[in-house]
N, CA, C and O atoms as a GROMACS GRO file, in nm:
protein
  596
    1MET      N    1  -1.465   1.341  -0.365
    1MET     CA    2  -1.325   1.302  -0.350
    1MET      C    3  -1.286   1.315  -0.203
    1MET      O    4  -1.304   1.421  -0.144
    2PRO      N    5  -1.233   1.210  -0.145
    2PRO     CA    6  -1.192   1.215  -0.005
    2PRO      C    7  -1.078   1.317   0.016
    2PRO      O    8  -1.004   1.349  -0.077
    3SER      N    9  -1.067   1.366   0.138
    3SER     CA   10  -0.962   1.459   0.174
    3SER      C   11  -0.858   1.386   0.258
    3SER      O   12  -0.890   1.329   0.362
    4TYR      N   13  -0.735   1.387   0.212
    4TYR     CA   14  -0.625   1.322   0.285
    4TYR      C   15  -0.534   1.430   0.340
    4TYR      O   16  -0.511   1.533   0.276
    5ARG      N   17  -0.480   1.404   0.461
    5ARG     CA   18  -0.392   1.502   0.523
    5ARG      C   19  -0.298   1.432   0.620
    5ARG      O   20  -0.321   1.317   0.659
    6LYS      N   21  -0.194   1.502   0.659
    6LYS     CA   22  -0.103   1.452   0.761
    6LYS      C   23  -0.178   1.460   0.893
    6LYS      O   24  -0.203   1.569   0.944
    7ASP      N   25  -0.212   1.345   0.948
    7ASP     CA   26  -0.299   1.336   1.065
    7ASP      C   27  -0.216   1.321   1.193
    7ASP      O   28  -0.152   1.218   1.213
    8PRO      N   29  -0.215   1.423   1.280
    8PRO     CA   30  -0.138   1.415   1.404
    8PRO      C   31  -0.178   1.296   1.491
    8PRO      O   32  -0.093   1.238   1.559
    9GLU      N   33  -0.306   1.258   1.490
    9GLU     CA   34  -0.350   1.142   1.569
    9GLU      C   35  -0.290   1.013   1.512
    9GLU      O   36  -0.250   0.925   1.588
   10ALA      N   37  -0.285   1.002   1.381
   10ALA     CA   38  -0.224   0.884   1.318
   10ALA      C   39  -0.075   0.880   1.350
   10ALA      O   40  -0.021   0.772   1.376
   11ILE      N   41  -0.009   0.994   1.349
   11ILE     CA   42   0.134   0.998   1.382
   11ILE      C   43   0.157   0.954   1.526
   11ILE      O   44   0.253   0.883   1.555
   12ALA      N   45   0.069   0.994   1.616
   12ALA     CA   46   0.082   0.957   1.757
   12ALA      C   47   0.066   0.805   1.777
   12ALA      O   48   0.119   0.750   1.874
   13ARG      N   49  -0.005   0.739   1.686
   13ARG     CA   50  -0.027   0.594   1.697
   13ARG      C   51   0.084   0.510   1.632
   13ARG      O   52   0.084   0.388   1.645
   14LEU      N   53   0.176   0.574   1.563
   14LEU     CA   54   0.281   0.499   1.494
   14LEU      C   55   0.371   0.425   1.593
   14LEU      O   56   0.398   0.473   1.703
   15THR      N   57   0.416   0.308   1.550
   15THR     CA   58   0.517   0.237   1.628
   15THR      C   59   0.649   0.313   1.613
   15THR      O   60   0.661   0.398   1.524
   16PRO      N   61   0.748   0.286   1.697
   16PRO     CA   62   0.877   0.353   1.680
   16PRO      C   63   0.936   0.331   1.540
   16PRO      O   64   0.994   0.423   1.483
   17GLU      N   65   0.922   0.211   1.485
   17GLU     CA   66   0.976   0.183   1.352
   17GLU      C   67   0.899   0.260   1.244
   17GLU      O   68   0.960   0.315   1.153
   18GLN      N   69   0.768   0.265   1.254
   18GLN     CA   70   0.688   0.341   1.158
   18GLN      C   71   0.722   0.489   1.164
   18GLN      O   72   0.731   0.555   1.060
   19ARG      N   73   0.741   0.542   1.284
   19ARG     CA   74   0.778   0.683   1.300
   19ARG      C   75   0.916   0.708   1.239
   19ARG      O   76   0.935   0.806   1.168
   20ARG      N   77   1.012   0.620   1.268
   20ARG     CA   78   1.148   0.637   1.216
   20ARG      C   79   1.147   0.639   1.063
   20ARG      O   80   1.215   0.721   1.001
   21VAL      N   81   1.071   0.548   1.002
   21VAL     CA   82   1.067   0.540   0.856
   21VAL      C   83   0.992   0.658   0.796
   21VAL      O   84   1.046   0.728   0.710
   22THR      N   85   0.870   0.684   0.840
   22THR     CA   86   0.786   0.784   0.774
   22THR      C   87   0.822   0.928   0.809
   22THR      O   88   0.813   1.016   0.723
   23GLN      N   89   0.860   0.953   0.932
   23GLN     CA   90   0.884   1.090   0.978
   23GLN      C   91   1.031   1.130   0.980
   23GLN      O   92   1.064   1.248   0.977
   24GLU      N   93   1.121   1.029   0.984
   24GLU     CA   94   1.264   1.057   0.994
   24GLU      C   95   1.342   1.003   0.875
   24GLU      O   96   1.464   0.994   0.879
   25ASN      N   97   1.270   0.968   0.767
   25ASN     CA   98   1.332   0.919   0.643
   25ASN      C   99   1.415   0.794   0.662
   25ASN      O  100   1.519   0.777   0.598
   26GLY      N  101   1.370   0.706   0.749
   26GLY     CA  102   1.442   0.582   0.775
   26GLY      C  103   1.413   0.475   0.670
   26GLY      O  104   1.334   0.494   0.578
   27THR      N  105   1.480   0.362   0.687
   27THR     CA  106   1.461   0.247   0.599
   27THR      C  107   1.457   0.121   0.683
   27THR      O  108   1.539   0.102   0.773
   28GLU      N  109   1.362   0.035   0.654
   28GLU     CA  110   1.355  -0.096   0.722
   28GLU      C  111   1.475  -0.180   0.679
   28GLU      O  112   1.530  -0.160   0.571
   29ARG      N  113   1.513  -0.273   0.763
   29ARG     CA  114   1.614  -0.370   0.722
   29ARG      C  115   1.555  -0.456   0.610
   29ARG      O  116   1.438  -0.492   0.618
   30PRO      N  117   1.632  -0.489   0.507
   30PRO     CA  118   1.578  -0.572   0.398
   30PRO      C  119   1.527  -0.705   0.450
   30PRO      O  120   1.586  -0.766   0.540
   31GLY      N  121   1.417  -0.750   0.392
   31GLY     CA  122   1.359  -0.879   0.428
   31GLY      C  123   1.276  -0.882   0.554
   31GLY      O  124   1.230  -0.989   0.595
   32THR      N  125   1.255  -0.766   0.617
   32THR     CA  126   1.184  -0.764   0.746
   32THR      C  127   1.043  -0.705   0.738
   32THR      O  128   0.968  -0.719   0.834
   33GLY      N  129   1.006  -0.642   0.630
   33GLY     CA  130   0.878  -0.572   0.620
   33GLY      C  131   0.758  -0.665   0.623
   33GLY      O  132   0.760  -0.774   0.565
   34ALA      N  133   0.654  -0.620   0.691
   34ALA     CA  134   0.532  -0.700   0.708
   34ALA      C  135   0.464  -0.734   0.576
   34ALA      O  136   0.396  -0.836   0.567
   35TYR      N  137   0.480  -0.650   0.474
   35TYR     CA  138   0.408  -0.672   0.348
   35TYR      C  139   0.495  -0.731   0.237
   35TYR      O  140   0.448  -0.745   0.124
   36LEU      N  141   0.618  -0.763   0.267
   36LEU     CA  142   0.708  -0.815   0.164
   36LEU      C  143   0.650  -0.936   0.092
   36LEU      O  144   0.654  -0.943  -0.031
   37ALA      N  145   0.595  -1.030   0.166
   37ALA     CA  146   0.543  -1.154   0.106
   37ALA      C  147   0.391  -1.152   0.089
   37ALA      O  148   0.332  -1.253   0.050
   38ASN      N  149   0.327  -1.039   0.117
   38ASN     CA  150   0.181  -1.033   0.106
   38ASN      C  151   0.138  -1.051  -0.039
   38ASN      O  152   0.185  -0.981  -0.128
   39LYS      N  153   0.047  -1.147  -0.062
   39LYS     CA  154  -0.004  -1.172  -0.196
   39LYS      C  155  -0.155  -1.155  -0.204
   39LYS      O  156  -0.217  -1.190  -0.304
   40GLU      N  157  -0.216  -1.103  -0.097
   40GLU     CA  158  -0.361  -1.081  -0.095
   40GLU      C  159  -0.398  -0.966  -0.189
   40GLU      O  160  -0.321  -0.872  -0.206
   41PRO      N  161  -0.518  -0.973  -0.251
   41PRO     CA  162  -0.564  -0.860  -0.330
   41PRO      C  163  -0.610  -0.746  -0.241
   41PRO      O  164  -0.675  -0.769  -0.139
   42GLY      N  165  -0.577  -0.624  -0.280
   42GLY     CA  166  -0.615  -0.507  -0.203
   42GLY      C  167  -0.530  -0.388  -0.243
   42GLY      O  168  -0.462  -0.391  -0.346
   43ILE      N  169  -0.534  -0.284  -0.162
   43ILE     CA  170  -0.452  -0.166  -0.189
   43ILE      C  171  -0.370  -0.130  -0.066
   43ILE      O  172  -0.401  -0.169   0.047
   44TYR      N  173  -0.265  -0.057  -0.092
   44TYR     CA  174  -0.175  -0.009   0.013
   44TYR      C  175  -0.192   0.142   0.021
   44TYR      O  176  -0.183   0.213  -0.079
   45VAL      N  177  -0.217   0.191   0.143
   45VAL     CA  178  -0.238   0.334   0.165
   45VAL      C  179  -0.133   0.387   0.262
   45VAL      O  180  -0.070   0.311   0.335
   46ASP      N  181  -0.115   0.518   0.260
   46ASP     CA  182  -0.022   0.584   0.352
   46ASP      C  183  -0.071   0.563   0.496
   46ASP      O  184  -0.187   0.589   0.526
   47ILE      N  185   0.016   0.517   0.582
   47ILE     CA  186  -0.020   0.489   0.720
   47ILE      C  187  -0.057   0.616   0.797
   47ILE      O  188  -0.126   0.609   0.899
   48VAL      N  189  -0.011   0.732   0.749
   48VAL     CA  190  -0.037   0.859   0.817
   48VAL      C  191  -0.163   0.928   0.765
   48VAL      O  192  -0.243   0.978   0.844
   49SER      N  193  -0.181   0.933   0.633
   49SER     CA  194  -0.292   1.009   0.574
   49SER      C  195  -0.404   0.923   0.520
   49SER      O  196  -0.517   0.971   0.504
   50GLY      N  197  -0.377   0.798   0.490
   50GLY     CA  198  -0.476   0.710   0.430
   50GLY      C  199  -0.487   0.724   0.280
   50GLY      O  200  -0.569   0.657   0.218
   51GLU      N  201  -0.407   0.811   0.219
   51GLU     CA  202  -0.418   0.829   0.075
   51GLU      C  203  -0.375   0.702   0.002
   51GLU      O  204  -0.276   0.639   0.041
   52PRO      N  205  -0.448   0.662  -0.105
   52PRO     CA  206  -0.415   0.542  -0.180
   52PRO      C  207  -0.282   0.557  -0.252
   52PRO      O  208  -0.256   0.658  -0.317
   53LEU      N  209  -0.197   0.455  -0.240
   53LEU     CA  210  -0.064   0.462  -0.299
   53LEU      C  211  -0.039   0.354  -0.405
   53LEU      O  212   0.001   0.385  -0.517
   54PHE      N  213  -0.061   0.227  -0.370
   54PHE     CA  214  -0.028   0.117  -0.459
   54PHE      C  215  -0.135   0.009  -0.455
   54PHE      O  216  -0.202  -0.009  -0.353
   55ALA      N  217  -0.150  -0.064  -0.567
   55ALA     CA  218  -0.245  -0.175  -0.577
   55ALA      C  219  -0.171  -0.307  -0.577
   55ALA      O  220  -0.057  -0.316  -0.624
   56SER      N  221  -0.236  -0.409  -0.523
   56SER     CA  222  -0.175  -0.543  -0.523
   56SER      C  223  -0.146  -0.591  -0.665
   56SER      O  224  -0.052  -0.667  -0.686
   57SER      N  225  -0.225  -0.547  -0.762
   57SER     CA  226  -0.204  -0.591  -0.900
   57SER      C  227  -0.074  -0.535  -0.959
   57SER      O  228  -0.027  -0.584  -1.061
   58ASP      N  229  -0.017  -0.433  -0.897
   58ASP     CA  230   0.109  -0.375  -0.943
   58ASP      C  231   0.228  -0.416  -0.856
   58ASP      O  232   0.339  -0.366  -0.875
   59LYS      N  233   0.206  -0.507  -0.761
   59LYS     CA  234   0.311  -0.556  -0.673
   59LYS      C  235   0.380  -0.675  -0.740
   59LYS      O  236   0.314  -0.756  -0.805
   60TYR      N  237   0.510  -0.685  -0.725
   60TYR     CA  238   0.582  -0.799  -0.782
   60TYR      C  239   0.703  -0.832  -0.694
   60TYR      O  240   0.747  -0.751  -0.613
   61GLU      N  241   0.755  -0.949  -0.712
   61GLU     CA  242   0.873  -0.994  -0.636
   61GLU      C  243   0.998  -0.952  -0.712
   61GLU      O  244   1.030  -1.008  -0.816
   62SER      N  245   1.068  -0.852  -0.659
   62SER     CA  246   1.188  -0.801  -0.724
   62SER      C  247   1.315  -0.864  -0.669
   62SER      O  248   1.420  -0.859  -0.732
   63GLY      N  249   1.305  -0.923  -0.549
   63GLY     CA  250   1.423  -0.979  -0.485
   63GLY      C  251   1.508  -0.877  -0.411
   63GLY      O  252   1.617  -0.910  -0.365
   64CYS      N  253   1.460  -0.753  -0.399
   64CYS     CA  254   1.540  -0.648  -0.336
   64CYS      C  255   1.528  -0.645  -0.183
   64CYS      O  256   1.608  -0.581  -0.116
   65GLY      N  257   1.428  -0.715  -0.128
   65GLY     CA  258   1.412  -0.718   0.018
   65GLY      C  259   1.304  -0.625   0.071
   65GLY      O  260   1.280  -0.622   0.191
   66TRP      N  261   1.240  -0.550  -0.017
   66TRP     CA  262   1.129  -0.461   0.020
   66TRP      C  263   1.014  -0.485  -0.077
   66TRP      O  264   1.037  -0.531  -0.189
   67PRO      N  265   0.890  -0.455  -0.036
   67PRO     CA  266   0.780  -0.465  -0.131
   67PRO      C  267   0.808  -0.377  -0.253
   67PRO      O  268   0.852  -0.262  -0.239
   68SER      N  269   0.782  -0.431  -0.372
   68SER     CA  270   0.809  -0.358  -0.496
   68SER      C  271   0.683  -0.348  -0.580
   68SER      O  272   0.603  -0.441  -0.587
   69PHE      N  273   0.666  -0.232  -0.641
   69PHE     CA  274   0.549  -0.204  -0.724
   69PHE      C  275   0.595  -0.142  -0.855
   69PHE      O  276   0.698  -0.076  -0.860
   70THR      N  277   0.518  -0.164  -0.962
   70THR     CA  278   0.554  -0.108  -1.092
   70THR      C  279   0.505   0.034  -1.111
   70THR      O  280   0.561   0.108  -1.191
   71LYS      N  281   0.400   0.074  -1.037
   71LYS     CA  282   0.348   0.209  -1.050
   71LYS      C  283   0.256   0.242  -0.933
   71LYS      O  284   0.205   0.150  -0.868
   72PRO      N  285   0.234   0.369  -0.906
   72PRO     CA  286   0.137   0.408  -0.803
   72PRO      C  287  -0.005   0.390  -0.854
   72PRO      O  288  -0.030   0.400  -0.974
   73ILE      N  289  -0.097   0.365  -0.763
   73ILE     CA  290  -0.239   0.355  -0.800
   73ILE      C  291  -0.295   0.493  -0.834
   73ILE      O  292  -0.383   0.505  -0.919
   74GLU      N  293  -0.244   0.596  -0.768
   74GLU     CA  294  -0.280   0.736  -0.794
   74GLU      C  295  -0.150   0.814  -0.805
   74GLU      O  296  -0.094   0.856  -0.704
   75PRO      N  297  -0.100   0.835  -0.927
   75PRO     CA  298   0.030   0.903  -0.942
   75PRO      C  299   0.040   1.036  -0.868
   75PRO      O  300   0.148   1.072  -0.820
   76ALA      N  301  -0.070   1.111  -0.858
   76ALA     CA  302  -0.065   1.241  -0.790
   76ALA      C  303  -0.038   1.227  -0.640
   76ALA      O  304  -0.001   1.325  -0.575
   77ASN      N  305  -0.056   1.108  -0.584
   77ASN     CA  306  -0.033   1.086  -0.441
   77ASN      C  307   0.110   1.048  -0.407
   77ASN      O  308   0.145   1.036  -0.290
   78VAL      N  309   0.194   1.029  -0.507
   78VAL     CA  310   0.333   0.988  -0.485
   78VAL      C  311   0.426   1.092  -0.547
   78VAL      O  312   0.433   1.106  -0.669
   79LEU      N  313   0.496   1.164  -0.461
   79LEU     CA  314   0.590   1.268  -0.505
   79LEU      C  315   0.731   1.210  -0.515
   79LEU      O  316   0.769   1.123  -0.437
   80GLU      N  317   0.807   1.259  -0.611
   80GLU     CA  318   0.945   1.216  -0.629
   80GLU      C  319   1.038   1.332  -0.600
   80GLU      O  320   1.015   1.445  -0.643
   81ARG      N  321   1.145   1.302  -0.524
   81ARG     CA  322   1.245   1.403  -0.489
   81ARG      C  323   1.385   1.345  -0.506
   81ARG      O  324   1.408   1.227  -0.479
   82ARG      N  325   1.476   1.427  -0.550
   82ARG     CA  326   1.616   1.386  -0.562
   82ARG      C  327   1.672   1.363  -0.422
   82ARG      O  328   1.652   1.444  -0.332
   83ASP      N  329   1.742   1.252  -0.404
   83ASP     CA  330   1.798   1.214  -0.273
   83ASP      C  331   1.947   1.186  -0.293
   83ASP      O  332   1.984   1.093  -0.365
   84THR      N  333   2.032   1.267  -0.229
   84THR     CA  334   2.176   1.249  -0.243
   84THR      C  335   2.241   1.201  -0.113
   84THR      O  336   2.362   1.212  -0.096
   85THR      N  337   2.160   1.146  -0.022
   85THR     CA  338   2.215   1.097   0.104
   85THR      C  339   2.291   0.966   0.083
   85THR      O  340   2.275   0.899  -0.019
   86HIS      N  341   2.374   0.932   0.179
   86HIS     CA  342   2.448   0.806   0.182
   86HIS      C  343   2.540   0.790   0.061
   86HIS      O  344   2.569   0.677   0.020
   87GLY      N  345   2.587   0.902   0.003
   87GLY     CA  346   2.681   0.896  -0.107
   87GLY      C  347   2.622   0.844  -0.237
   87GLY      O  348   2.697   0.802  -0.326
   88MET      N  349   2.491   0.845  -0.251
   88MET     CA  350   2.425   0.795  -0.371
   88MET      C  351   2.333   0.902  -0.427
   88MET      O  352   2.296   0.997  -0.357
   89ILE      N  353   2.298   0.887  -0.553
   89ILE     CA  354   2.196   0.972  -0.613
   89ILE      C  355   2.078   0.881  -0.644
   89ILE      O  356   2.087   0.791  -0.728
   90ARG      N  357   1.966   0.907  -0.574
   90ARG     CA  358   1.846   0.825  -0.592
   90ARG      C  359   1.725   0.917  -0.601
   90ARG      O  360   1.736   1.038  -0.583
   91ILE      N  361   1.610   0.857  -0.629
   91ILE     CA  362   1.485   0.931  -0.630
   91ILE      C  363   1.400   0.879  -0.514
   91ILE      O  364   1.353   0.765  -0.516
   92GLU      N  365   1.382   0.965  -0.415
   92GLU     CA  366   1.297   0.932  -0.300
   92GLU      C  367   1.152   0.947  -0.341
   92GLU      O  368   1.118   1.034  -0.422
   93VAL      N  369   1.064   0.862  -0.285
   93VAL     CA  370   0.920   0.880  -0.304
   93VAL      C  371   0.856   0.906  -0.169
   93VAL      O  372   0.887   0.841  -0.069
   94ARG      N  373   0.765   1.005  -0.168
   94ARG     CA  374   0.693   1.047  -0.048
   94ARG      C  375   0.545   1.057  -0.082
   94ARG      O  376   0.508   1.078  -0.197
   95SER      N  377   0.461   1.040   0.019
   95SER     CA  378   0.318   1.060  -0.002
   95SER      C  379   0.291   1.210  -0.014
   95SER      O  380   0.349   1.290   0.059
   96ALA      N  381   0.204   1.246  -0.107
   96ALA     CA  382   0.178   1.387  -0.136
   96ALA      C  383   0.108   1.458  -0.022
   96ALA      O  384   0.142   1.572   0.011
   97HIS      N  385   0.010   1.394   0.039
   97HIS     CA  386  -0.070   1.459   0.143
   97HIS      C  387  -0.016   1.434   0.283
   97HIS      O  388  -0.020   1.523   0.368
   98GLY      N  389   0.032   1.313   0.308
   98GLY     CA  390   0.084   1.278   0.440
   98GLY      C  391   0.229   1.316   0.460
   98GLY      O  392   0.276   1.319   0.574
   99ASP      N  393   0.301   1.345   0.351
   99ASP     CA  394   0.444   1.376   0.355
   99ASP      C  395   0.525   1.267   0.423
   99ASP      O  396   0.627   1.295   0.487
  100SER      N  397   0.481   1.143   0.409
  100SER     CA  398   0.553   1.030   0.466
  100SER      C  399   0.662   0.984   0.370
  100SER      O  400   0.640   0.977   0.249
  101HIS      N  401   0.780   0.953   0.425
  101HIS     CA  402   0.884   0.889   0.344
  101HIS      C  403   0.835   0.747   0.315
  101HIS      O  404   0.802   0.672   0.408
  102LEU      N  405   0.830   0.709   0.188
  102LEU     CA  406   0.784   0.576   0.148
  102LEU      C  407   0.900   0.484   0.110
  102LEU      O  408   0.902   0.367   0.148
  103GLY      N  409   0.996   0.537   0.037
  103GLY     CA  410   1.107   0.456  -0.013
  103GLY      C  411   1.171   0.528  -0.131
  103GLY      O  412   1.188   0.650  -0.130
  104HIS      N  413   1.206   0.450  -0.235
  104HIS     CA  414   1.272   0.505  -0.353
  104HIS      C  415   1.218   0.438  -0.479
  104HIS      O  416   1.161   0.329  -0.472
  105VAL      N  417   1.237   0.504  -0.593
  105VAL     CA  418   1.199   0.446  -0.722
  105VAL      C  419   1.326   0.433  -0.806
  105VAL      O  420   1.410   0.522  -0.809
  106PHE      N  421   1.337   0.318  -0.874
  106PHE     CA  422   1.454   0.286  -0.954
  106PHE      C  423   1.410   0.246  -1.096
  106PHE      O  424   1.299   0.197  -1.114
  107PRO      N  425   1.496   0.267  -1.195
  107PRO     CA  426   1.461   0.236  -1.334
  107PRO      C  427   1.491   0.091  -1.374
  107PRO      O  428   1.518   0.064  -1.491
  108ASP      N  429   1.488  -0.002  -1.278
  108ASP     CA  430   1.523  -0.141  -1.309
  108ASP      C  431   1.407  -0.238  -1.289
  108ASP      O  432   1.428  -0.356  -1.262
  109GLY      N  433   1.284  -0.188  -1.304
  109GLY     CA  434   1.167  -0.273  -1.291
  109GLY      C  435   1.138  -0.349  -1.419
  109GLY      O  436   1.213  -0.338  -1.516
  110PRO      N  437   1.031  -0.428  -1.419
  110PRO     CA  438   0.995  -0.506  -1.537
  110PRO      C  439   0.969  -0.415  -1.658
  110PRO      O  440   0.882  -0.328  -1.654
  111GLN      N  441   1.043  -0.436  -1.765
  111GLN     CA  442   1.031  -0.351  -1.884
  111GLN      C  443   0.893  -0.357  -1.946
  111GLN      O  444   0.844  -0.257  -1.998
  112ASP      N  445   0.828  -0.474  -1.940
  112ASP     CA  446   0.696  -0.488  -2.000
  112ASP      C  447   0.586  -0.420  -1.918
  112ASP      O  448   0.470  -0.415  -1.960
  113ARG      N  449   0.624  -0.368  -1.799
  113ARG     CA  450   0.526  -0.299  -1.714
  113ARG      C  451   0.571  -0.156  -1.681
  113ARG      O  452   0.532  -0.100  -1.579
  114GLY      N  453   0.653  -0.100  -1.769
  114GLY     CA  454   0.693   0.040  -1.753
  114GLY      C  455   0.836   0.062  -1.712
  114GLY      O  456   0.888   0.173  -1.725
  115GLY      N  457   0.903  -0.042  -1.662
  115GLY     CA  458   1.045  -0.032  -1.629
  115GLY      C  459   1.081   0.028  -1.495
  115GLY      O  460   1.199   0.049  -1.467
  116LEU      N  461   0.981   0.057  -1.410
  116LEU     CA  462   1.012   0.117  -1.280
  116LEU      C  463   0.992   0.016  -1.167
  116LEU      O  464   0.911  -0.075  -1.175
  117ARG      N  465   1.071   0.037  -1.061
  117ARG     CA  466   1.057  -0.041  -0.937
  117ARG      C  467   1.043   0.056  -0.822
  117ARG      O  468   1.140   0.122  -0.782
  118TYR      N  469   0.922   0.066  -0.769
  118TYR     CA  470   0.898   0.144  -0.649
  118TYR      C  471   0.928   0.053  -0.532
  118TYR      O  472   0.853  -0.040  -0.502
  119CYS      N  473   1.040   0.079  -0.465
  119CYS     CA  474   1.090  -0.001  -0.354
  119CYS      C  475   1.041   0.068  -0.225
  119CYS      O  476   1.091   0.174  -0.188
  120ILE      N  477   0.942   0.005  -0.158
  120ILE     CA  478   0.865   0.074  -0.055
  120ILE      C  479   0.878   0.005   0.081
  120ILE      O  480   0.871  -0.118   0.090
  121ASN      N  481   0.896   0.084   0.185
  121ASN     CA  482   0.900   0.032   0.322
  121ASN      C  483   0.760  -0.009   0.368
  121ASN      O  484   0.667   0.070   0.358
  122SER      N  485   0.746  -0.131   0.417
  122SER     CA  486   0.617  -0.175   0.472
  122SER      C  487   0.571  -0.084   0.586
  122SER      O  488   0.451  -0.063   0.603
  123ALA      N  489   0.665  -0.030   0.662
  123ALA     CA  490   0.632   0.054   0.778
  123ALA      C  491   0.559   0.182   0.739
  123ALA      O  492   0.499   0.246   0.825
  124SER      N  493   0.564   0.220   0.613
  124SER     CA  494   0.495   0.342   0.569
  124SER      C  495   0.354   0.312   0.517
  124SER      O  496   0.281   0.404   0.480
  125LEU      N  497   0.318   0.186   0.514
  125LEU     CA  498   0.193   0.144   0.450
  125LEU      C  499   0.093   0.082   0.548
  125LEU      O  500   0.129   0.031   0.654
  126ARG      N  501  -0.034   0.089   0.508
  126ARG     CA  502  -0.140   0.010   0.570
  126ARG      C  503  -0.209  -0.061   0.455
  126ARG      O  504  -0.244   0.000   0.355
  127PHE      N  505  -0.229  -0.192   0.470
  127PHE     CA  506  -0.291  -0.272   0.365
  127PHE      C  507  -0.441  -0.280   0.390
  127PHE      O  508  -0.486  -0.310   0.500
  128ILE      N  509  -0.518  -0.255   0.285
  128ILE     CA  510  -0.664  -0.267   0.290
  128ILE      C  511  -0.702  -0.386   0.202
  128ILE      O  512  -0.691  -0.375   0.079
  129PRO      N  513  -0.745  -0.498   0.260
  129PRO     CA  514  -0.784  -0.613   0.177
  129PRO      C  515  -0.903  -0.580   0.089
  129PRO      O  516  -0.986  -0.497   0.124
  130ARG      N  517  -0.911  -0.646  -0.027
  130ARG     CA  518  -1.019  -0.621  -0.122
  130ARG      C  519  -1.156  -0.623  -0.054
  130ARG      O  520  -1.240  -0.538  -0.082
  131ALA      N  521  -1.179  -0.719   0.034
  131ALA     CA  522  -1.309  -0.734   0.100
  131ALA      C  523  -1.346  -0.613   0.186
  131ALA      O  524  -1.464  -0.591   0.212
  132ALA      N  525  -1.248  -0.536   0.230
  132ALA     CA  526  -1.274  -0.420   0.318
  132ALA      C  527  -1.267  -0.287   0.244
  132ALA      O  528  -1.295  -0.182   0.304
  133MET      N  529  -1.230  -0.288   0.118
  133MET     CA  530  -1.207  -0.163   0.046
  133MET      C  531  -1.332  -0.075   0.038
  133MET      O  532  -1.324   0.045   0.063
  134GLU      N  533  -1.445  -0.132   0.006
  134GLU     CA  534  -1.570  -0.054  -0.005
  134GLU      C  535  -1.604   0.010   0.130
  134GLU      O  536  -1.633   0.129   0.137
  135ALA      N  537  -1.601  -0.070   0.234
  135ALA     CA  538  -1.638  -0.022   0.368
  135ALA      C  539  -1.543   0.087   0.418
  135ALA      O  540  -1.585   0.175   0.494
  136GLU      N  541  -1.417   0.081   0.377
  136GLU     CA  542  -1.319   0.180   0.424
  136GLU      C  543  -1.307   0.301   0.331
  136GLU      O  544  -1.220   0.386   0.350
  137GLY      N  545  -1.394   0.308   0.230
  137GLY     CA  546  -1.396   0.424   0.142
  137GLY      C  547  -1.307   0.417   0.021
  137GLY      O  548  -1.280   0.520  -0.042
  138TYR      N  549  -1.260   0.298  -0.014
  138TYR     CA  550  -1.171   0.283  -0.129
  138TYR      C  551  -1.236   0.203  -0.242
  138TYR      O  552  -1.166   0.147  -0.327
  139GLY      N  553  -1.368   0.199  -0.245
  139GLY     CA  554  -1.440   0.124  -0.347
  139GLY      C  555  -1.409   0.167  -0.489
  139GLY      O  556  -1.418   0.085  -0.581
  140ALA      N  557  -1.373   0.292  -0.510
  140ALA     CA  558  -1.341   0.342  -0.645
  140ALA      C  559  -1.220   0.271  -0.705
  140ALA      O  560  -1.197   0.277  -0.826
  141TYR      N  561  -1.142   0.203  -0.621
  141TYR     CA  562  -1.020   0.138  -0.670
  141TYR      C  563  -1.036  -0.013  -0.690
  141TYR      O  564  -0.940  -0.080  -0.726
  142LEU      N  565  -1.154  -0.066  -0.667
  142LEU     CA  566  -1.177  -0.211  -0.680
  142LEU      C  567  -1.139  -0.262  -0.818
  142LEU      O  568  -1.090  -0.374  -0.831
  143ASP      N  569  -1.161  -0.182  -0.922
  143ASP     CA  570  -1.130  -0.229  -1.057
  143ASP      C  571  -0.979  -0.233  -1.086
  143ASP      O  572  -0.937  -0.283  -1.190
  144GLN      N  573  -0.898  -0.181  -0.993
  144GLN     CA  574  -0.752  -0.183  -1.011
  144GLN      C  575  -0.685  -0.292  -0.926
  144GLN      O  576  -0.563  -0.300  -0.919
  145VAL      N  577  -0.769  -0.374  -0.862
  145VAL     CA  578  -0.717  -0.479  -0.775
  145VAL      C  579  -0.756  -0.613  -0.835
  145VAL      O  580  -0.870  -0.633  -0.877
  146GLU      N  581  -0.662  -0.702  -0.838
  146GLU     CA  582  -0.692  -0.836  -0.887
  146GLU      C  583  -0.633  -0.938  -0.792
  146GLU      O  584  -0.547  -0.907  -0.711
  147ASP      N  585  -0.681  -1.060  -0.804
  147ASP     CA  586  -0.627  -1.168  -0.723
  147ASP      C  587  -0.483  -1.195  -0.764
  147ASP      O  588  -0.453  -1.202  -0.883
  148ILE      N  589  -0.395  -1.211  -0.667
  148ILE     CA  590  -0.254  -1.241  -0.692
  148ILE      C  591  -0.234  -1.389  -0.658
  148ILE      O  592  -0.273  -1.434  -0.551
  149ARG      N  593  -0.175  -1.460  -0.745
  149ARG     CA  594  -0.149  -1.604  -0.723
  149ARG      C  595  -0.004  -1.628  -0.692
  149ARG      O  596   0.036  -1.743  -0.671
   0.00000   0.00000   0.00000
């Protein structure tokens, strides 16, 4: 089993926007994220720790302005915390090992796929295309990735 951790070198390489989102609990402007329209098969990992978070097969178009997923690829890698900022009560999601702010989870996702919508900032993610998954150490997740049309 690979070891994932909050990597100071990875943090040093973050763009200002990635740092603001992952380290300062920021949010991208809706419709601006690099992975919003991505339909390639692969997995999304924490930009800081590399821990696997979401699969392309669980990504869907929710219309909310951020990449949306129905479930984490590894539930133990996604922590949920109560968030009462901005006058709202929401559930924040963070990476377990990297402690990166990822976004929020809402109970308004597709009912036939569990009913959850993980609304995730692209700035907190790194996409690993299916063709590179084995070489980058994510081969164990190939069976959870499918072609998206």
